[in-house]
N, C-alpha and C positions, 0 to 999 in steps of 0.2 A: 539862885537866893539860897541864904544863909552860908554860905561861904567864900571866904575873900578870896584865897587860893584852894582848890585841890584839883591834884592829875586824874584823868580819865579813869585809870588803872585806882586808884583808890575809891574812888565811886561806886564804879560799879563791884569793888568788894562791899563797901554798905551794903549797899543793895541786893547784893547776895544774900549781906547776913539778915539782911531785915526781911527777905523770903522764908529765910529757912529758924527765925525765931518765930511763925504765923505755919510753920510744920509744912510749909507748900514742897514736897521731893521736887530736885533741883539734876537733872538729867544730861550729865557733861558729855562733851563729846560725842551725841548719838546722834548721829547726822539723819535728819527729813526724808526719806527718797522720792517719799508719795503721798498724794493727798488724795480720800474720798470724800467727797463734799457734800455730794448731791441726797442722801439720804436726812433721816432724821437723824440718826447715828453719824457722827463724823467719823471718817478712820483715818487715823493719820499712822504712816507705817513709814516704820526707821529702819537702820542698818541691825539693829538687836531687835527688834520684833513690832507689836501695832497697839496702839493706841485708839481709844474710843471716847467721842464725847458729846455734848446735847451744843455745845458752843466751839467755834474756835478762833481765835486771834490769830490772826499772824503779824510776828514783828521782827520777821526777817533780816530788816536793816539793807545796805547798800553794799556793793562790794569796790574798790578803787581800779578807777580805770588806767587800763597802762596804755603805753604809745606803739606797742608793736613793732618797735624796732630791734635791727640786730646789740645782741649785748646785753639788750634791758633784764631780760631772764637768768644770763650766764652772772653778768654781777650782779645781782641781786641780795642785798647782804654785803656786798662787798666795793660799795659807795656807790649802787642805785638805791634810793629808800622813799619813800612811800609816807614816811612820818617823823617829820622835824623835829614834834616833841620827844621820841623815840629817841632819833637816832641824833639826833641835832651836836649832842656833848662829842659825838666820837669825829666831830670837823672843828674842831677850838683849831682857830689859829691856819684854817685850810681856805684853799678856793673853793667854792661850792657854786653850782646851778640850780634854780630854783626852773622850772616848764611851766607854764599854764601861763592861767587871765583873769582867773575869776577871785574872787571874795579869798579861798583858801589859798592859793598863791600865792598873792598878798602877802596872809597874813604870816608866812610862810617865812616869805624873805624876811620880811620884817625879824624875826624871833630869831633868824641865822644870822642876820645881819648883829647881832648882839655876841654872838658865838665866833663866827668864824672870820678870818681878814679877807674877805672878798665876796661877794654876793651878787649874782647876776641873774637879772627875771628874762628867760626867752618864751614870749608871744608870738603866734603865728600870725596875727594882726595887730595894724596902725594904733589902736586904741584898745586899754584895759578895760573889764567887764565888772572890775574888781568897782568896789564904793568910791565915793571922789575923798575922802577923809585917809580910806587907806592907801590910795595915790598920792595924796601930799606926804603923808608918812616915809613913804617911799621914795621920792627925792631929799627930805630933810636927809633921812638916815644915808644919803647918799647910793643908796642900790642901782647900778647899771642895767637899765630895760634896755634888753636886744627885741627891738619891733622885729616885724614880718621874718622872725626867725623860726624854723623847725628843727628841732632834731632827729638825723636820718639814722644815727648809728652812735652806741657808747663802744669805745673802746679802753684795751687796757692789758694788766698782764695777770696779776696776783689778787690785784685790786682796778677801780677806775683812774684813767691817766689822762683821757679824754675824749671829747664830743665832738664827729663832725657833726656842722652846723647847715643850714641852706636857707638862706635869705627868699623868698616867696617874688623877692618885689622886683629885684635885680638880677634872680640870676642865679647868684655867686655860692661856690662853698667853701667853707672854711672851718679850721680844727681848732679846737680852742680846749688848752692843758685846762683840765681841771682836778682835783679830788672825789668830789661827789656829785652826785645830780638826785635831784629832789624830786618827785615827779605828781604834782596836782595837777592834772586835767580834768577833774569831775568824779564821778561815782556811775554805778550801773544798782539800779535796783536787783536785788535777790527774790524776785516775783517768775519764777520761770515754773516753780511745780505750782504754785498758786492758779498761775496761770493756765498751764496743762490740766488744771482739776475743775477749769470753767469760772475762775473768777478775772473778770474783767479789768483790764487796763491800759491806759494811756497810750499815745503816740511814740512813748517814752519809756514805757513797759510799768512804770509805777499803778499802784493799785488804787483802782479809784472809789473814796468811800463821798458816805453822807456827813452832816454834821454831825450824825450818832457815829460813825468811824463804821456804821455799816454796809457790807460789799452789796453786790447786785446776786448773794446765795445769801438768804435765811440761818439764819444763826453764823455766821462767818463774818467779822469782825479782822481789820488790817490795823492797825498803829503805828508809827514811827517812823524812819526815812524810808521806810519800803513803799506809803502810801505818796498821791499825790502832793502833800501839802507844802507849801511853797519854804517855809525854812523848816531846816534842816538842823537843829540844835536838842540838846537833852531835854530843855524845859520843855517843849513843844511834845515829846514823845511822849515825856510823861505825862500828859495832859491829856495826849487822845488815849494812851492806855487806861487813864482813868475814867473816859468816857466808854469808851470799848466795852470794859468792863463792869460798869455801872447797868448799859444796857444789854449784854452777853447774862448776866444776873437777872434781869426783867423778864428776858428772851427764854430762860429757867422755868420761871416761875411761874409766866402768865406768857406762856407762848400764843394764845387766842389771840390777845392783845396786840401782841409783836406782827403778826400773820397780816393786818389788814394793810 
């Protein structure tokens, strides 16, 4: 809302500037390595020091899931990408393969179809999990879908040259010449440190919260993609953060009310 079109990077820059105008100190590139959330005072340990707070909001997001196949790490940034918006322009007029079957994979393939010469989408099942509207658009864009297909290896020299594909229905293995591989096979919530501190997560690792973004530990909240919310979008994350911080403020000012 409010932006017909804006890049993720620009939006983050504007949000950062907004925070700084209110005097919020931002500790960039300071990794959190441990949390102690059991007491009244929450302790956050980082690589550079330790902080104390009466309330904590965990907004650690997700990491992109990898395929875990030979060549993936070797050619990362050399033909293997996890961000079509970031790297798509490098593959203008070239042949690319998108791996995945959900909305992210479908949207990526559609975006790349306006840039690359040829786009193929490999999915390990015989039906996409993406919304029907995206599937229709894929067909209209002449994106070739490789059903029941798994990537077993990514090969190349100084950059990606081909991928080894396995058809899990026929048992056939083939090699496809390709210039780029865009991996869109889901995300992993960055909840491990919170989990180790006693925060409850679901079977997929997402932090469990109630309608006020409270976790199972008083004074500890979570917002954004790291939570079990079904929709992973900026607007949802911002809304959750608003709820979390307002409730955290109330917890600090009137803790006797919030402990009931």
